[in-house]
C-alpha positions in Angstrom: -44.5 89.2 -85.4 -46.8 86.5 -86.7 -49.9 88.1 -88.0 -51.6 89.7 -91.0 -48.7 92.1 -91.7 -46.3 89.2 -91.8 -48.4 87.3 -94.4 -49.0 90.3 -96.6 -45.3 91.1 -96.5 -44.4 87.5 -97.5 -46.8 87.6 -100.5 -45.6 91.1 -101.5 -42.0 90.0 -101.5 -42.8 86.9 -103.7 -44.9 88.9 -106.1 -42.0 91.4 -106.5 -39.8 88.4 -107.6 -37.6 88.6 -104.5 -36.9 86.1 -101.8 -37.5 86.3 -98.0 -36.0 85.1 -94.8 -38.3 85.1 -91.7 -36.8 86.3 -88.4 -38.2 85.8 -84.9 -37.8 89.1 -83.0 -37.5 87.2 -79.7 -34.3 85.5 -80.9 -30.9 86.9 -79.7 -29.7 90.0 -81.5 -26.5 88.2 -82.5 -28.6 85.5 -84.4 -30.8 88.1 -86.1 -27.7 90.1 -87.2 -26.0 86.9 -88.5 -29.0 85.9 -90.5 -29.4 89.3 -92.1 -25.7 89.6 -92.9 -25.4 86.0 -94.1 -28.3 86.3 -96.6 -27.2 89.8 -97.8 -30.6 91.1 -96.9 -31.3 94.5 -98.5 -34.7 95.3 -97.0 -36.0 94.6 -93.6 -39.8 94.8 -93.1 -40.7 95.2 -89.4 -42.5 97.4 -86.9 -41.3 100.2 -84.7 -41.3 97.8 -81.7 -38.5 95.8 -83.2 -36.7 98.5 -85.1 -33.6 98.4 -82.9 -33.2 94.7 -83.2 -32.9 94.3 -87.0 -29.3 94.7 -87.6 -26.7 97.5 -87.8 -27.8 100.9 -89.1 -26.8 101.4 -92.7 -26.5 97.8 -93.6 -30.1 97.3 -94.7 -33.0 99.6 -95.6 -35.7 99.3 -92.9 -39.4 99.6 -93.6 -41.6 100.0 -90.4 -45.1 99.0 -91.3 -46.7 101.0 -88.4 -45.0 104.2 -89.5 -47.8 106.7 -90.6 -45.8 107.8 -93.7 -45.3 104.2 -94.8 -49.0 103.4 -94.3 -50.0 106.4 -96.4 -47.5 105.4 -99.2 -48.7 101.8 -99.2 -52.4 103.0 -99.3 -51.6 105.1 -102.3 -49.7 102.4 -104.2 -51.3 100.6 -107.1 -53.1 97.4 -106.3 -52.2 95.9 -109.6 -49.8 92.9 -109.6 -46.2 93.9 -110.6 -46.2 91.4 -113.5 -42.9 89.9 -112.6 -42.1 86.5 -114.1 -40.4 84.2 -111.6 -38.8 81.0 -113.0 -39.1 77.7 -111.1 -35.4 77.6 -110.1 -35.5 81.1 -108.6 -34.9 81.4 -104.8 -38.1 81.7 -102.8 -36.9 81.8 -99.2 -34.0 80.9 -96.9 -34.6 78.8 -93.8 -32.1 78.7 -90.9 -31.4 75.8 -88.6 -31.5 76.3 -84.9 -27.8 76.6 -84.6 -27.5 74.4 -81.6 -24.5 72.6 -83.0 -22.7 75.8 -84.1 -23.7 78.8 -86.2 -27.2 78.6 -87.9 -27.0 77.2 -91.4 -29.2 78.6 -94.2 -31.1 76.3 -96.5 -32.2 77.9 -99.8 -35.6 76.8 -101.1 -36.6 77.3 -104.7 -40.1 78.1 -106.0 -40.2 74.7 -107.9 -39.3 72.7 -104.8 -41.9 74.5 -102.7 -44.6 74.1 -105.3 -43.9 70.3 -105.6 -44.2 69.9 -101.9 -47.6 71.6 -101.9 -48.8 69.6 -105.0 -47.6 66.3 -103.5 -49.4 67.0 -100.2 -52.6 68.0 -101.9 -52.6 65.0 -104.2 -51.9 62.5 -101.3 -54.2 63.9 -98.6 -56.7 66.3 -100.1 -57.4 65.1 -103.7 -61.1 65.3 -103.1 -61.2 68.8 -101.6 -61.0 72.2 -103.1 -60.3 75.2 -100.8 -58.3 74.1 -97.7 -58.3 75.9 -94.4 -56.2 75.5 -91.2 -55.2 77.1 -87.9 -51.5 77.9 -87.8 -49.8 77.3 -84.4 -46.3 76.8 -85.9 -43.7 79.4 -85.4 -43.2 81.4 -88.6 -39.5 80.6 -88.7 -40.1 76.9 -88.9 -40.0 75.1 -92.2 -43.6 73.7 -91.9 -45.0 77.2 -91.7 -44.7 77.2 -95.5 -47.2 74.3 -95.7 -49.5 76.0 -93.3 -49.9 79.1 -95.4 -49.1 77.6 -98.8 -51.8 74.9 -99.0 -54.7 77.1 -98.0 -53.7 80.2 -100.1 -52.9 78.1 -103.2 -56.3 76.4 -103.1 -58.4 79.5 -102.4 -58.8 78.6 -98.7 -57.8 80.5 -95.5 -55.2 80.3 -92.8 -55.8 81.6 -89.3 -52.6 82.8 -87.7 -52.0 82.2 -84.0 -49.2 83.7 -81.9 -50.0 81.5 -78.9 -51.4 78.1 -78.2 -55.2 78.6 -77.7 -57.1 77.6 -74.5 -59.7 75.9 -76.7 -59.9 75.5 -80.5 -63.1 74.9 -82.4 -62.0 72.8 -85.4 -65.2 72.7 -87.5 -63.9 75.0 -90.2 -60.4 73.4 -90.6 -59.2 70.7 -93.0 -55.9 70.0 -91.3 -53.8 71.0 -88.3 -50.0 70.8 -88.1 -47.9 70.8 -85.0 -44.9 69.2 -83.3 -45.5 66.3 -80.9 -44.9 68.4 -77.8 -47.5 71.0 -79.0 -49.9 68.1 -79.9 -49.6 66.9 -76.3 -50.9 70.3 -75.1 -53.5 70.7 -77.8 -55.2 67.3 -78.0 -57.5 68.0 -75.0 -58.2 71.5 -76.3 -59.7 70.5 -79.6 -63.4 70.9 -79.9 -66.0 70.2 -82.7 -63.4 68.0 -84.5 -64.6 66.9 -87.9 -64.2 63.2 -88.7 -62.0 64.0 -91.7 -59.7 66.5 -90.0 -56.1 65.6 -90.8 -53.6 66.0 -88.0 -50.0 66.3 -89.2 -47.6 65.7 -86.3 -43.8 65.5 -86.6 -40.4 67.1 -85.9 -40.0 65.4 -82.5 -40.3 62.0 -81.0 -43.9 61.0 -80.3 -44.3 60.3 -76.6 -47.5 58.2 -77.1 
């Protein structure tokens, strides 16, 4: 699920020098199994609520973050960075298409490519700002989720993760918001205390107005 454990898990995987693929537990089990098998996933990080939906037993090791033993082991682990060097051409994550025209297709994204996107966005839109903050309404399995967490964390800012569209959103603390045009239609009248320099990034669908 989209939340603190998801973000910590993503960062932990990257610090360990591995790559990740994000899975929506609400997707059909056939799609989840396909993604895990297609990527050759060796470790699934999840919670007990979704344990039975993460593939065939024996194919991947499963780490349930809400398991008491796992919590205790993680609490006793060293907080020091692993010291793993990751080259720019190393795989960072795999993103899967919707699969509406057939089976989902995986797109492999390297660290260098991801870093260049963040650097380009910052130079073009936020050259005069330091720490950036945002409110993430994007599904964590969409490609633009990387920008939502990447820009804030790489600049020393913060990202607030949302699992649902809020009734009202106070925008005073945010530098940018990112959403599809359909979500924008729902959100525009719910935005409050909007700064004059708030950047609204809208795309992925046809703009109705």
